[in-house]
N, C-alpha and C positions, 0 to 999 in steps of 0.2 A: 672399662665403660661401657655402658650400654648403648640404648639408642641415641641417634643425636637428630637437633633439628637446628635449618639454619633459615635463617631471614635473608631474604635475595631480593634484590632490585634489578630491574633490566629496562634497556630500550626494546620496546615490542615490535617497533618497525625493521627491525634488525630479524625477526623470525616471523615464522608460519604459526603463530602459537605458541603456546603452552607443552601440549600434549604431543608426544612423540610419536610420525606420521614418516612411514617410508620416502624416501627421497627428498625430503625438505629440511630445513632447519629449523629446530624449537629449542625454548629453552630446556626442555626436560633433557631433549638430547645435549644439548651443550653443557649440564650439569653433571648428569651420566658420564661423560667424556670425559670429562675433570677428574674428578672422582674414580675411576677406573685408572686412569692413566698413572694417579699418584697410589694408588694400590689401597686407596680408602676404603672401595667396595668392589668385590667380585664380578657381582652383577644384577641388577636393577630387583630380579626376584629373591635370590636369595638374601638380599640385605633388604628385603622389604622397602624398596624404595618409595614414597607416597608425595603427592603435593597436596596444596591445599584448594588452589583454584586452579580451573584449567583455561586461563586467560584466553581471547580468540587472538586471529590473526593481525598484528598491529596494536593491539592491547600492551600498553606497559602496565609497570608494576613498580612500587615504593614498598610494599611488604607485601611478600608472599611467603608462604614457607615450605619448603619440602623436608622431610625425616627420613631416615634410615640407620640400620645396624652397621658400625664400621667392623671392617676388619683391627683385632683390638690394639694390634701393633704399630697400627696406622693410624689410629685416630687423631691421634696428636696432631697432624697435618691438619684435620677440619676446622680450618681458623681463617678468619677474612685474610690476613698475611698472606698464607701459602696459596690459597683461595686463587683469591682476585689477580694474581702475579699469571696464573695461567688459563682463565678463563676470558672470552671476548662479548662485549656488550651484556655483562651479566656480572652485579656484583654482590659478594656477601659481606652483608652489616653485621649482622649478627648470628650467635650460635648458643646454644644451649645445651644440655642433658636434660631427656624428657623420658618419664615412665617406658617401660617398654608395651604397654599400651595404647600409646599417643598415637592418634591419628590427626595429621593438621587440617584433614577437610572438617571430619567430626567433633573433634573438639573446639572449633572456631565457634564462639560466643556470638559473633556480628562481625560482618564486613563493609568497611566503606569503600566507595567508589566515586573520582573525583572526574568531571568531564570538564574542559576546558573551550568556552562557548566562546567566538567572536561575537565583538556586538554589531547587530548590522541595523541597529536602529529599534531593538528590542524596547515595548512597554516594560520596564522591571517590575513596574504592582501586578500587570496581568500574571506575568510569569511568577510571581511569587503565589499571586492566589492558585492559578494550576497547580503549582507544586505543591500545596497543601492537600488538592484534593488526590493523590497520592499515598499520602498518611494514614496507614492503617491495614486492615488484611483485605485482601480484595484479589477476584478472579482476573490477572493479568496476561488471559487469552489473547488482548489486542494489544498489547504492548512486549509483546515475546513471540521468537519464532517456534513452530511447535516442537515438544519432544515427546512422542511416544512412550505412556507409562509415568510420566511427570505429572504431577497435582497442577495445575495454571494458579492455584491460590497462594499468595505468597502476603507477607507482611512487610510493608516499609515503614520502619521506625523514625528513620526521621529526614527531611531533604530539604535543603537551605540552597538556596541562589544568592552567591555573595559578588556583587559589582567592581570590579578592579578595572584598570583604566584599558578602556577597549576592549574588556573584556569580562566574561562572566566567568566563576565557577558553579558548577551543579552537583554538590556533596550528597549523595544517596547512601544512607545505613540502613544493614537489615541483616538478616540473618542467613539469607540464602536469596538467590537470583538464577532468574530462567534464564537461558539462551539470549543474548541480544536486551535484554530486558530493561539495563540503565539505560540502553542506548536510543532504546524506542522512548522512553519517558524524556530523556533530557530532548528529543527531535519535538515529542509533543509540548513542551516547556515552550520552546522556542516557537513553536508556531503559533502558540497562543500569545506570545510576547512581540509577533509580528503580524498579529489579528487574524491569522489563517484556520484558528481553531479555538473553540470558546472554550471555558470553563467546562458549561453545560455538557458538550461533548465530550469530554472527557469523563465528565461522571458520569455520562449514559454508558461509555463504553467498558466503565470499571463495573456497572450493574450490568455486565451480561449482553447490551445490543450491539452486537460486532457484527455492521453492516459495513466497515471499514476497517483496514489496521494503520497505524504509523509504522512507515519505515523508520529502521535503525540510521541514527546519528553515524558518521564515520568515526572507524576505531581508532585512530591514530591520536585522537584528543583524549581520551581514556586512560584512567590509572587508576588501578586496584593502591588505593590508600593506605588503608590499614586495615590488621585484622585482630580481634583481640583474643586473646586467651585468657583463662583461668589459672594461677598460679605459674604460670610458664614467663621467663624474663630472658632477653637474650642479652649475652655478655658482646662485646665486640673488643675491638685492639685497633689501637690508633694508626698501626703502618698500613693497614687494610684500609681504612678509612679513606686514609691519605691517597693512597692510589682510585680509591674509588673517586673521591672529589675532584681530584686532577682530571681525569678521563669527563665525567660529568660536567666539568665547567670547559673544558674543552668544546664540546658539543653544545653547551649553552653558549659559548662566545658565535660559535658559528652560525648559528641559529641566528644569534640577534644583529648579525652583523647580515646577513639575507633579509631579513627582514627588514633593517634601516634602508640597504638598497633596493627594495619594493617599495618601501614608502615614498622613499623619493620619486620613486617614474610616478607611482599614483599623484602623487602632490603639483608635479611638473606636466600632467598630460591633459 
């Protein structure tokens, strides 16, 4: 067996981001720890370990991808059933044998993020109008944290504001994104919906008139929702998914109870 790719999901609030850092817990460190513990890889360098998206601290993923070259006699262990037994706060939800030249970041055709935004009396129509301004190719300097050497021009292929009961989902798709770009776009849309920013303000900022910058929305409500690849299909196994579902349901039910508790407090005050 050659190079393998794993589709992973994770609770970003349990980590200081995706990328390995000294003395803090990260997604990459957790995945590598388990792969080495099981002997699937010897080390991240010789195994060519790579990730698709280096999500920030607090940001979750329903669909991120890592790839590596496994030790041949241990490759059969790289399945959801085995890996999910050892991983904590990360779940493998798919695996695929990929070409030797596969790179999870460079082969990605499109990435989609979802942001969960609490409805604070937003004007939905204004949010939709504001969101449309971001579609296309623009200079996103006013909507990103500066990164030396990176071109601030990016293309947003689609953006949608989806109303739900008590909250909105802002879904943004594109080929690649700058640091904090999605979270700053979401805040701009939120400000427009609250009457704190106009669509004209947004369009001026996108045209290069950067007299102010939009701060990022909190990271905990952001999830990397999907990555599109051409010709790559991820398989799974039911036993591995069962463990993932059980653990995710446990987090969901705990959060639901806490939300109900504080909801009753607000109603009663």
